[in-house]
One Martini backbone bead per residue (centre of mass of N, CA, C, O) as a GRO file, in nm:
protein
  258
    1UNK     BB    1   5.915   3.739   1.494
    2UNK     BB    2   5.769   4.005   1.321
    3UNK     BB    3   5.693   4.336   1.407
    4UNK     BB    4   5.442   4.567   1.317
    5UNK     BB    5   5.384   4.886   1.290
    6UNK     BB    6   5.140   5.145   1.368
    7UNK     BB    7   4.936   5.423   1.292
    8UNK     BB    8   4.782   5.653   1.483
    9UNK     BB    9   4.533   5.842   1.426
   10UNK     BB   10   4.620   6.182   1.501
   11UNK     BB   11   4.919   6.120   1.663
   12UNK     BB   12   5.197   5.986   1.547
   13UNK     BB   13   5.186   5.694   1.674
   14UNK     BB   14   5.362   5.406   1.737
   15UNK     BB   15   5.226   5.069   1.728
   16UNK     BB   16   5.148   4.754   1.849
   17UNK     BB   17   4.982   4.485   1.805
   18UNK     BB   18   4.818   4.313   2.051
   19UNK     BB   19   4.776   4.035   1.923
   20UNK     BB   20   5.074   3.991   1.854
   21UNK     BB   21   5.188   4.020   2.138
   22UNK     BB   22   5.021   3.789   2.262
   23UNK     BB   23   5.135   3.564   2.079
   24UNK     BB   24   5.427   3.594   2.167
   25UNK     BB   25   5.381   3.537   2.465
   26UNK     BB   26   5.263   3.254   2.425
   27UNK     BB   27   5.509   3.137   2.282
   28UNK     BB   28   5.712   3.193   2.509
   29UNK     BB   29   5.568   3.018   2.719
   30UNK     BB   30   5.600   2.751   2.563
   31UNK     BB   31   5.911   2.758   2.552
   32UNK     BB   32   5.952   2.757   2.864
   33UNK     BB   33   5.802   2.474   2.902
   34UNK     BB   34   5.971   2.268   2.735
   35UNK     BB   35   6.215   2.203   2.927
   36UNK     BB   36   6.038   2.076   3.150
   37UNK     BB   37   5.930   1.844   2.978
   38UNK     BB   38   6.202   1.720   2.896
   39UNK     BB   39   6.302   1.670   3.185
   40UNK     BB   40   6.076   1.477   3.268
   41UNK     BB   41   6.144   1.262   3.053
   42UNK     BB   42   6.436   1.207   3.137
   43UNK     BB   43   6.372   1.120   3.429
   44UNK     BB   44   6.192   0.887   3.349
   45UNK     BB   45   6.419   0.716   3.195
   46UNK     BB   46   6.614   0.708   3.454
   47UNK     BB   47   6.409   0.569   3.613
   48UNK     BB   48   6.511   0.274   3.832
   49UNK     BB   49   6.423   0.053   4.030
   50UNK     BB   50   6.516  -0.173   4.232
   51UNK     BB   51   6.538  -0.489   4.269
   52UNK     BB   52   6.304  -0.606   4.522
   53UNK     BB   53   6.124  -0.387   4.563
   54UNK     BB   54   5.816  -0.287   4.741
   55UNK     BB   55   5.890   0.019   4.674
   56UNK     BB   56   5.770   0.250   4.422
   57UNK     BB   57   5.847   0.483   4.158
   58UNK     BB   58   5.599   0.643   3.922
   59UNK     BB   59   5.641   0.828   3.658
   60UNK     BB   60   5.439   1.083   3.467
   61UNK     BB   61   5.351   1.198   3.126
   62UNK     BB   62   5.076   1.404   3.001
   63UNK     BB   63   4.931   1.485   2.676
   64UNK     BB   64   4.672   1.725   2.572
   65UNK     BB   65   4.498   1.784   2.245
   66UNK     BB   66   4.281   1.964   2.070
   67UNK     BB   67   4.148   1.900   1.720
   68UNK     BB   68   3.848   1.871   1.822
   69UNK     BB   69   3.558   1.876   1.993
   70UNK     BB   70   3.569   1.524   1.960
   71UNK     BB   71   3.899   1.540   1.951
   72UNK     BB   72   4.204   1.385   2.092
   73UNK     BB   73   4.533   1.424   2.164
   74UNK     BB   74   4.789   1.191   2.286
   75UNK     BB   75   5.072   1.173   2.527
   76UNK     BB   76   5.294   0.915   2.668
   77UNK     BB   77   5.517   0.897   2.966
   78UNK     BB   78   5.638   0.606   3.154
   79UNK     BB   79   5.649   0.429   3.446
   80UNK     BB   80   5.607   0.065   3.476
   81UNK     BB   81   5.429  -0.187   3.695
   82UNK     BB   82   5.247  -0.473   3.571
   83UNK     BB   83   5.126  -0.788   3.563
   84UNK     BB   84   5.440  -0.903   3.628
   85UNK     BB   85   5.613  -0.696   3.526
   86UNK     BB   86   5.863  -0.511   3.489
   87UNK     BB   87   6.026  -0.237   3.479
   88UNK     BB   88   5.894   0.015   3.253
   89UNK     BB   89   5.878   0.181   2.955
   90UNK     BB   90   5.609   0.403   2.831
   91UNK     BB   91   5.554   0.511   2.484
   92UNK     BB   92   5.297   0.726   2.326
   93UNK     BB   93   5.027   0.762   2.120
   94UNK     BB   94   4.686   0.911   2.073
   95UNK     BB   95   4.315   0.883   2.062
   96UNK     BB   96   4.017   1.071   2.132
   97UNK     BB   97   3.664   0.985   2.146
   98UNK     BB   98   3.346   1.171   2.174
   99UNK     BB   99   3.067   1.263   2.302
  100UNK     BB  100   2.844   1.459   2.397
  101UNK     BB  101   2.760   1.643   2.640
  102UNK     BB  102   2.638   1.624   2.975
  103UNK     BB  103   2.474   1.808   3.197
  104UNK     BB  104   2.532   1.648   3.459
  105UNK     BB  105   2.838   1.623   3.405
  106UNK     BB  106   2.903   1.927   3.395
  107UNK     BB  107   2.839   1.978   3.694
  108UNK     BB  108   3.045   1.771   3.820
  109UNK     BB  109   3.294   1.894   3.606
  110UNK     BB  110   3.336   2.215   3.621
  111UNK     BB  111   3.659   2.199   3.756
  112UNK     BB  112   3.773   2.035   3.518
  113UNK     BB  113   4.032   2.000   3.289
  114UNK     BB  114   3.885   1.733   3.196
  115UNK     BB  115   3.626   1.749   2.964
  116UNK     BB  116   3.568   1.437   2.908
  117UNK     BB  117   3.397   1.388   3.176
  118UNK     BB  118   3.131   1.520   3.029
  119UNK     BB  119   3.127   1.254   2.878
  120UNK     BB  120   2.958   0.951   2.848
  121UNK     BB  121   3.170   0.874   2.603
  122UNK     BB  122   3.490   0.700   2.542
  123UNK     BB  123   3.739   0.667   2.285
  124UNK     BB  124   4.045   0.464   2.250
  125UNK     BB  125   4.354   0.500   2.061
  126UNK     BB  126   4.684   0.331   2.071
  127UNK     BB  127   5.048   0.359   2.115
  128UNK     BB  128   5.320   0.146   2.248
  129UNK     BB  129   5.652   0.164   2.362
  130UNK     BB  130   5.831  -0.127   2.521
  131UNK     BB  131   6.106  -0.135   2.681
  132UNK     BB  132   6.372  -0.374   2.783
  133UNK     BB  133   6.668  -0.484   2.940
  134UNK     BB  134   6.589  -0.834   2.933
  135UNK     BB  135   6.404  -0.796   2.666
  136UNK     BB  136   6.205  -0.763   2.427
  137UNK     BB  137   6.020  -0.552   2.279
  138UNK     BB  138   5.705  -0.376   2.285
  139UNK     BB  139   5.406  -0.366   2.085
  140UNK     BB  140   5.127  -0.152   2.167
  141UNK     BB  141   4.779  -0.179   2.161
  142UNK     BB  142   4.509   0.051   2.233
  143UNK     BB  143   4.179  -0.022   2.369
  144UNK     BB  144   3.900   0.200   2.467
  145UNK     BB  145   3.615   0.218   2.701
  146UNK     BB  146   3.457   0.522   2.860
  147UNK     BB  147   3.236   0.567   3.100
  148UNK     BB  148   3.018   0.821   3.252
  149UNK     BB  149   2.884   0.881   3.593
  150UNK     BB  150   2.644   1.039   3.773
  151UNK     BB  151   2.612   1.090   4.114
  152UNK     BB  152   2.576   1.140   4.415
  153UNK     BB  153   2.727   1.416   4.552
  154UNK     BB  154   2.914   1.471   4.294
  155UNK     BB  155   2.985   1.189   4.184
  156UNK     BB  156   3.227   1.018   3.985
  157UNK     BB  157   3.194   0.756   3.744
  158UNK     BB  158   3.453   0.538   3.615
  159UNK     BB  159   3.464   0.292   3.327
  160UNK     BB  160   3.740   0.125   3.228
  161UNK     BB  161   3.785  -0.042   2.907
  162UNK     BB  162   4.080  -0.240   2.837
  163UNK     BB  163   4.302  -0.322   2.561
  164UNK     BB  164   4.603  -0.518   2.524
  165UNK     BB  165   4.821  -0.545   2.238
  166UNK     BB  166   5.103  -0.770   2.226
  167UNK     BB  167   5.414  -0.742   2.054
  168UNK     BB  168   5.669  -1.017   2.062
  169UNK     BB  169   5.843  -1.142   1.823
  170UNK     BB  170   5.545  -1.204   1.676
  171UNK     BB  171   5.390  -1.224   1.940
  172UNK     BB  172   5.058  -1.259   2.088
  173UNK     BB  173   4.926  -1.066   2.355
  174UNK     BB  174   4.659  -1.027   2.598
  175UNK     BB  175   4.463  -0.772   2.783
  176UNK     BB  176   4.221  -0.712   3.035
  177UNK     BB  177   4.088  -0.394   3.167
  178UNK     BB  178   3.927  -0.293   3.478
  179UNK     BB  179   3.833   0.048   3.583
  180UNK     BB  180   3.725   0.190   3.887
  181UNK     BB  181   3.609   0.534   3.958
  182UNK     BB  182   3.602   0.762   4.241
  183UNK     BB  183   3.504   1.113   4.232
  184UNK     BB  184   3.553   1.450   4.398
  185UNK     BB  185   3.489   1.773   4.406
  186UNK     BB  186   3.637   2.028   4.600
  187UNK     BB  187   3.611   2.323   4.817
  188UNK     BB  188   3.881   2.575   4.858
  189UNK     BB  189   3.740   2.817   4.798
  190UNK     BB  190   3.883   2.846   4.468
  191UNK     BB  191   3.969   2.551   4.515
  192UNK     BB  192   3.969   2.213   4.315
  193UNK     BB  193   4.006   1.927   4.422
  194UNK     BB  194   4.033   1.544   4.361
  195UNK     BB  195   3.946   1.286   4.518
  196UNK     BB  196   4.033   0.923   4.494
  197UNK     BB  197   3.917   0.594   4.397
  198UNK     BB  198   4.050   0.261   4.291
  199UNK     BB  199   3.987  -0.031   4.067
  200UNK     BB  200   4.181  -0.313   3.923
  201UNK     BB  201   4.161  -0.562   3.661
  202UNK     BB  202   4.333  -0.859   3.521
  203UNK     BB  203   4.343  -1.021   3.202
  204UNK     BB  204   4.551  -1.298   3.081
  205UNK     BB  205   4.625  -1.499   2.815
  206UNK     BB  206   4.887  -1.664   2.911
  207UNK     BB  207   4.715  -1.754   3.190
  208UNK     BB  208   4.401  -1.770   3.186
  209UNK     BB  209   4.350  -1.518   3.398
  210UNK     BB  210   4.303  -1.347   3.689
  211UNK     BB  211   4.613  -1.186   3.795
  212UNK     BB  212   4.524  -0.879   3.882
  213UNK     BB  213   4.525  -0.636   4.157
  214UNK     BB  214   4.431  -0.283   4.191
  215UNK     BB  215   4.483  -0.015   4.428
  216UNK     BB  216   4.365   0.328   4.466
  217UNK     BB  217   4.497   0.656   4.589
  218UNK     BB  218   4.406   1.008   4.533
  219UNK     BB  219   4.487   1.343   4.385
  220UNK     BB  220   4.372   1.630   4.218
  221UNK     BB  221   4.593   1.911   4.114
  222UNK     BB  222   4.552   2.210   4.009
  223UNK     BB  223   4.769   2.425   3.777
  224UNK     BB  224   4.581   2.613   3.662
  225UNK     BB  225   4.471   2.572   3.314
  226UNK     BB  226   4.692   2.314   3.220
  227UNK     BB  227   4.771   2.184   3.502
  228UNK     BB  228   4.824   1.850   3.665
  229UNK     BB  229   4.836   1.676   3.971
  230UNK     BB  230   4.895   1.305   4.052
  231UNK     BB  231   4.902   1.170   4.348
  232UNK     BB  232   4.967   0.816   4.430
  233UNK     BB  233   4.846   0.504   4.556
  234UNK     BB  234   4.958   0.152   4.515
  235UNK     BB  235   4.810  -0.175   4.529
  236UNK     BB  236   4.957  -0.493   4.428
  237UNK     BB  237   4.825  -0.813   4.305
  238UNK     BB  238   5.011  -1.104   4.190
  239UNK     BB  239   4.931  -1.447   4.032
  240UNK     BB  240   5.109  -1.539   3.775
  241UNK     BB  241   5.327  -1.604   3.994
  242UNK     BB  242   5.569  -1.779   4.188
  243UNK     BB  243   5.511  -1.603   4.407
  244UNK     BB  244   5.326  -1.380   4.510
  245UNK     BB  245   5.284  -1.026   4.435
  246UNK     BB  246   5.368  -0.739   4.635
  247UNK     BB  247   5.284  -0.391   4.574
  248UNK     BB  248   5.422  -0.066   4.651
  249UNK     BB  249   5.306   0.245   4.503
  250UNK     BB  250   5.432   0.558   4.377
  251UNK     BB  251   5.269   0.822   4.204
  252UNK     BB  252   5.339   1.079   3.935
  253UNK     BB  253   5.126   1.302   3.756
  254UNK     BB  254   5.162   1.495   3.458
  255UNK     BB  255   4.916   1.712   3.326
  256UNK     BB  256   4.841   1.840   2.989
  257UNK     BB  257   4.621   2.105   2.870
  258UNK     BB  258   4.522   2.222   2.511
   0.00000   0.00000   0.00000
């Protein structure tokens, strides 16, 4: 990008416009961040826990970008193992749509990088490509409705209702997932992490029953104005196959908000 100098009246001094310099610095910062993002995605695709492990590591990278005050683009790439499936990579885009902010929710989520939590209702539509090493890939459509409720003591309740529509070699299976999350921002001087606990249940059409229960505990750690780390522990119980499967999983989510 070419910078043009301008003459300061009465001084004979050439200077660069500060707005242009600031934009160049911002662009350079974004360029420096890009290799780290690409590295995280590469490591994500290379990570594959050994079969038979009862303890697994699940990395995830999420990108969020506002394209309208009430619409947000998102992109996700992660390793996942849930509802009896093997370890899989899941990657794809989506869009979030939300209602206007609620004053009580704004107070509860004042220090949250994810400002959608200040909205009483959020709608999500997305697509995920799910390759697998030992079976055909899955094309997944995601539909979700997520209300947020402010509770006592500045606790935030999130109730995500999500449907996954999976196409595999022309066959359609679906599952409904309900996840309840309780979180609260705490203050450590000027720093505001958010510990949380969560529970999720899965209903799967191919088994015609509630087949999986997952319990989570984690904490959101903001890193500046745009990045947040979410290390969490998950215990998953799956009854879709015999014998029942018990999984202990550690996840690490890097979220980027722009």
